[in-house]
C-alpha positions in Angstrom: 90.6 68.8 97.6 93.2 67.7 95.2 95.5 70.7 94.8 98.3 70.9 92.2 100.8 73.8 92.4 103.1 74.5 89.6 106.1 76.4 91.0 108.1 75.8 94.2 109.0 79.4 94.9 107.7 81.3 98.0 104.1 81.8 96.8 103.6 78.1 95.8 105.3 76.6 98.8 103.6 78.9 101.4 100.1 78.4 99.9 100.6 74.6 99.9 101.6 74.5 103.6 98.8 76.9 104.6 96.2 74.8 102.8 97.6 71.5 104.3 97.6 73.1 107.7 94.0 74.2 107.2 92.9 70.7 106.3 95.2 67.7 106.4 92.9 65.7 104.1 93.8 67.9 101.2 96.0 66.1 98.6 98.6 68.8 97.7 101.4 68.4 95.2 104.0 71.1 94.4 105.9 70.6 91.1 109.1 72.7 90.6 111.3 72.5 87.5 114.5 73.2 89.5 116.3 71.2 92.1 115.6 72.0 95.8 118.9 73.8 96.3 118.7 75.8 93.1 118.0 79.5 93.6 118.7 82.7 91.7 119.3 85.9 93.4 120.6 86.7 96.9 118.6 88.3 99.7 114.9 89.3 100.0 113.3 91.9 102.2 110.3 92.0 104.5 108.5 94.8 106.3 107.1 94.5 109.8 103.6 94.5 108.5 104.2 91.4 106.4 105.8 89.7 109.4 102.6 90.3 111.4 100.7 88.5 108.7 103.1 85.6 108.7 102.9 85.2 112.4 99.1 85.0 112.3 99.1 82.6 109.4 101.7 80.1 110.7 103.7 80.9 113.7 106.2 78.1 113.3 107.2 79.3 109.8 107.3 82.9 111.2 109.7 81.9 114.0 112.1 80.0 111.7 112.2 83.0 109.3 112.7 85.7 111.9 115.4 83.6 113.6 117.4 84.0 110.3 116.8 87.7 109.8 119.1 90.7 109.6 117.1 93.8 110.7 117.6 97.5 110.2 115.6 100.8 110.5 117.7 103.0 108.2 117.7 103.9 104.6 121.0 105.3 103.5 121.2 107.4 100.3 124.7 107.9 98.8 125.0 110.8 96.4 128.1 112.7 95.4 130.0 110.5 97.9 128.0 111.7 100.8 125.7 109.3 102.8 122.4 110.7 104.0 120.6 108.4 106.6 116.9 108.4 107.1 115.7 106.4 110.1 112.3 105.0 111.1 112.1 102.5 108.2 112.1 99.0 109.7 112.9 96.2 107.3 114.4 92.7 107.6 116.5 90.7 105.1 116.9 86.9 104.6 118.8 84.8 102.0 116.4 83.7 99.4 117.7 80.1 99.5 117.3 80.1 103.3 113.7 81.2 103.0 113.0 78.5 100.4 114.6 75.8 102.7 112.4 76.9 105.6 109.3 76.7 103.5 110.3 73.3 102.0 110.9 71.8 105.4 107.6 73.1 106.7 105.8 71.6 103.7 107.5 68.3 104.3 106.5 68.3 108.0 102.9 68.8 106.9 103.2 66.0 104.3 102.9 68.2 101.2 104.1 66.2 98.2 107.1 68.1 96.9 108.4 67.1 93.4 111.6 68.9 92.3 113.2 68.7 88.9 109.7 68.2 87.5 108.7 69.9 84.3 104.9 70.1 83.6 104.4 69.3 80.0 100.6 69.3 79.8 98.8 71.9 81.8 95.4 70.8 80.4 95.8 67.2 81.8 96.9 68.6 85.2 93.9 70.9 85.2 91.5 68.0 84.5 92.8 66.0 87.4 92.8 68.9 89.9 90.1 70.4 92.0 92.4 73.4 92.2 95.4 74.2 89.9 97.7 77.0 91.1 100.1 78.7 88.7 102.9 80.0 90.9 105.4 79.5 88.2 107.0 82.9 88.0 107.2 85.8 85.6 107.4 83.4 82.5 104.4 81.4 83.8 103.5 78.5 81.6 100.0 78.5 83.2 99.4 82.1 82.3 100.7 81.6 78.8 98.5 78.6 78.2 95.3 80.4 79.3 96.3 83.9 78.2 93.0 84.4 76.4 91.3 84.0 79.8 93.7 85.8 82.1 94.3 88.6 79.6 97.8 89.5 80.8 99.6 92.8 80.1 103.4 92.5 80.1 105.4 95.8 79.9 109.2 95.5 79.4 110.8 98.5 81.0 113.8 100.5 79.7 116.4 100.1 82.5 118.8 97.2 82.6 119.6 95.6 86.0 121.7 92.8 87.3 121.5 91.0 90.7 124.8 90.3 92.5 125.9 89.6 96.0 128.9 90.9 98.0 130.7 90.3 101.2 130.7 94.0 101.9 128.0 94.4 104.6 125.5 97.2 104.1 123.9 97.9 107.4 120.6 99.2 106.1 118.8 99.6 102.8 121.4 101.5 100.9 120.7 103.3 97.6 124.0 104.4 96.0 124.3 106.6 92.9 127.6 107.0 90.9 128.0 109.1 87.7 130.6 107.9 85.2 131.6 108.7 81.6 129.1 106.1 80.5 126.3 107.5 82.6 124.5 107.0 85.9 124.6 103.7 87.9 122.3 103.0 90.9 122.9 100.2 93.4 120.3 98.8 95.7 122.1 96.9 98.6 121.4 95.5 102.0 122.8 92.7 104.2 120.8 89.5 104.6 123.0 87.4 106.8 126.2 87.9 108.8 128.5 87.8 105.8 126.7 88.8 102.6 124.7 91.6 101.1 122.5 91.8 98.0 123.9 94.2 95.5 121.5 95.1 92.5 122.9 97.5 89.9 120.7 99.2 87.4 121.2 101.8 84.6 119.4 103.2 81.7 119.8 101.6 78.2 122.0 104.3 76.9 124.5 103.9 79.8 124.5 100.2 79.3 125.3 100.6 75.6 128.1 103.2 76.2 129.7 100.9 78.8 129.6 98.1 76.2 128.4 95.4 78.6 127.1 93.4 75.6 130.8 92.6 74.8 131.7 91.7 78.4 131.9 88.3 80.1 130.5 87.8 83.5 133.9 88.3 85.1 134.5 91.5 83.1 131.1 92.9 84.0 131.7 92.3 87.7 135.2 94.0 87.5 133.7 97.0 85.7 130.9 97.5 88.2 133.2 96.8 91.2 135.3 99.7 89.9 132.3 102.0 89.6 131.3 101.3 93.2 134.9 100.8 94.5 134.5 103.3 97.4 131.2 101.6 98.4 132.4 98.0 98.2 135.7 98.7 100.0 137.4 96.6 97.3 135.2 93.6 97.9 134.4 91.7 94.7 130.9 91.2 93.3 129.6 87.7 93.5 127.6 86.1 90.7 124.9 83.5 90.9 123.8 83.1 87.3 123.7 86.9 87.3 122.6 88.4 84.0 121.5 91.8 82.7 117.8 91.8 82.3 114.9 94.3 81.9 112.2 94.5 84.6 108.9 93.2 83.3 105.7 94.8 84.8 103.1 92.0 84.9 99.4 92.6 85.3 96.4 90.3 84.6 92.9 91.5 83.9 91.5 88.2 85.3 93.1 86.3 88.1 91.4 82.9 87.7 89.8 80.7 85.1 87.5 77.9 86.3 89.6 75.9 88.8 92.9 77.7 87.9 94.4 80.7 89.7 97.7 82.6 89.5 99.9 83.6 92.4 103.1 85.7 92.9 105.1 86.9 89.9 102.9 84.9 87.5 100.1 87.1 88.6 101.8 90.5 89.2 105.2 92.1 89.7 106.3 95.2 91.6 109.6 96.9 90.9 112.4 95.8 93.2 113.1 99.4 94.2 110.2 99.1 96.7 111.3 95.5 97.7 107.8 93.9 97.6 108.1 90.9 95.3 108.5 88.2 97.9 106.3 90.0 100.3 103.4 90.2 97.9 103.8 86.5 96.9 103.5 85.4 100.6 100.6 87.7 101.2 98.9 86.4 98.1 99.2 82.9 99.6 97.7 84.0 102.9 94.8 85.8 101.2 94.0 82.9 98.9 94.1 80.4 101.8 91.8 82.6 103.9 89.2 82.6 101.0 89.1 78.8 101.3 88.4 79.0 105.0 85.0 80.6 104.3 83.9 78.4 101.4 84.6 75.0 100.0 83.6 76.0 96.5 86.6 76.6 94.4 85.2 79.2 92.0 83.6 81.1 94.8 86.9 81.2 96.7 88.8 82.3 93.6 86.3 85.1 92.9 86.6 86.3 96.4 90.4 86.2 96.3 90.4 88.6 93.3 87.7 90.8 94.9 89.6 91.4 98.1 93.2 91.2 96.9 93.2 93.0 93.6 92.7 96.5 95.0 95.7 95.9 97.3 97.9 94.8 94.5 96.9 97.6 92.2 97.8 100.1 94.9 101.2 98.5 95.4 101.8 98.4 91.6 100.9 102.1 91.3 103.5 103.0 94.0 106.1 100.6 92.4 105.5 102.2 89.0 106.2 105.7 90.4 109.4 104.4 91.9 110.3 102.7 88.7 109.8 105.9 86.7 112.0 107.8 89.2 114.9 105.3 88.7 114.4 105.3 84.9 115.0 109.0 85.1 117.7 109.1 87.8 120.0 111.2 85.7 117.5 114.0 85.8 117.9 114.2 89.6 121.7 114.0 89.8 122.0 117.8 89.8 120.4 118.0 93.3 122.5 118.4 96.4 122.6 115.2 98.6 119.7 116.2 101.0 117.2 117.3 98.4 118.2 114.3 96.3 117.5 112.0 99.3 114.1 113.7 99.9 113.1 113.3 96.3 114.1 109.6 96.4 112.3 108.9 99.7 109.0 110.5 98.4 109.2 109.0 94.9 106.4 106.4 95.2 104.0 109.0 96.8 103.3 106.5 99.6 105.7 108.5 101.8 105.3 112.3 102.1 106.7 115.2 104.1 104.6 114.5 107.2 105.3 110.8 107.3 109.1 111.4 106.9 108.9 114.0 109.7 107.3 111.4 112.0 109.9 108.8 111.1 113.0 111.0 111.3 112.5 114.6 112.4 116.3 115.2 112.3 116.4 114.4 108.6 113.5 116.8 107.8 115.1 119.5 109.9 118.4 119.1 107.9 116.4 119.1 104.7 114.5 122.3 105.6 117.8 124.0 106.6 119.3 123.3 103.2 116.0 124.1 101.4 115.9 127.5 103.2 119.3 128.5 101.9 118.3 128.0 98.3 
């Protein structure tokens, strides 16, 4: 097959290498508008379940990724200056640029044609010369926009503002920190992804953002303001910017996942709120699922139909959980009256994928402490 992939992020690169591994005769080209070392953001997170899928799909890639991991089993919730730790939640973090470099090298080893700094100007022409055209071109997907009448996308811009920073303060676990200021409530999502650096995502509601007057601030002023809000948590470490800008999360869904010989992958197809850390995970699992569909049939339309049939229910379940989590964070101020332990319990059960019994299995000490506080109320 002649396969053209628009977008050199995790979804596009991983699908390309899996298809090339499946059949070396495939002619596969990946076109990415950015340079190979350009990346936005800091670290990304994986669960153990995703790692098992990666190991099965391509052990060499799996080994290189896991060799670069920082791993933890704790979620730390900081509220009113007190840290509550919940164990039994195993995750791993890796720098996004490191992940991309691993996938790029693996594609090159398999002789995938990688073309960076390449803007696709005519999707129709590319479609005509492809047996399969993959739109893995992110949340602002050109492919999805061009064929929107066929994919029937639904894009919902959410209320909260968020900004993605890094810091040299190491957070040894997935840390969710809440600070109340005169402007309003700020939440930080942080975790280390290598020996020296952590991701530090800050979000707040639109009213807090306006009262803080971020619209008038430069990048340096914004970082100083937020470093002061989280001074005790950052231990005076500065926040690090990488083209960091305040944005609103966009919830992406598509009624149809393919059109003739075109299919969407990753954020072009769907998004899940970063508070459950599933964006990159879902993108890679998309690539695995789609490549498996081509193992059972050589017919493109049949494979794409099967991909939607088997994968869509999984994505819808994740998106539902992510939406519940998103709603909790959009209304974080309504939970701030809670004492630290009940607050942590509410936060841990926000997506409804985790309940009392599963928390008790993961960390019986946390549940015992929660019950003791609950019994005194």
